[in-house]
N, C-alpha and C positions, 0 to 999 in steps of 0.2 A: 299919384306918380306910375310911371310905366312898371311892368314887372321885371323883374331881374334877369330873366333868359330875353327879353322883347330889347331889353337894352344891349344885352350881348351879343344878340343877333345881328342888330343893325351895325354895332362895333366893328364887328367883324366885315360886314360887307362894306363900310366904310374905309376898315383899313384895306382891304382887297382892291376897293376902287385908286385907293392912294398909291397903290403900286407895292403894299406890305413893306413898306419901310421900319427898321429896328427901331425899336426905343420908343414907337409911340402910342402905346396901350393907352396911355390916361388922357392925347389927344382924343383918340377916337372915341374911347368911351363916354368923357362931357359931351362930344358932340351929339353922338347919339341921344344921351340924356338931352340934351337941348331939344334936336328933333321931336322927340316923343312927348315931351314934358311941351311944348309947342301945338304939337296934333291932339291931343289929349285935350288943353286948353280952349283950343276951335271946336272940336268937338262939343264937350259940353257948354258952350255957349251958344252951339244949335240946336242941341238937343232939348227937348221938353222939361222945364223943371219940374219940382215935384208938387210947386202950388200950383200949377197948372195943370198937372194931373189930378189932384185933390178937388180942385175945383169943377174937374168934370167929371168926377164920379159923384159928386153932391145929387146931381139930377139921378143918380140911379137909388137912393134912398128914399124910403124905407124898403128895405130887401123883400122880397115878397113872401119870405117866412121870418112869421113874428121871431121875437127872442125868445130864449128857452127859458121856463118859469122858473126850474131851478126846484119844481116840485116835484116828488117821487111820483113814481109812474102806478098807479092805481089802475086794478082791470074793471072795466065795465058792470055795473050790478046784475047783468042777465051773463057774466060770463060762461057760468056754470051750465046754463040752457045751452049757449052756442057752440062749447066742446060737446055736451050731450050727444045736441042733434048730428054734430059734425062723425062723431062715433057712428052713431045711428046709420048716419047716410055711408060713410065706407062701410061699414056689413053690409049693406042692402046693395052695395055697387060692387062687392066683391067676386070674382068670379066662383062660381060653385066647383068644391072639389068630387070629383067620381073616385 
């Protein structure tokens, strides 16, 4: 169903087009709903369906990244050595203080 604002806006323009007659608000409102409903139905019939989208996406699976294992992260066994080497390198590359 079209939004309330869309129906109100179209009903207003229909009312203007008919010369702004008194007491015809319901007529214009129902006519706007009918027009917007027909337009929405036509758009839906021309648009791609969800099943067509799902079928096209099947070719992209499996994704490049494997699914998560849900196991906790564990640092590598040589992590302490790598951190020590990084600290040593940082100290050797640090500018000398004068």
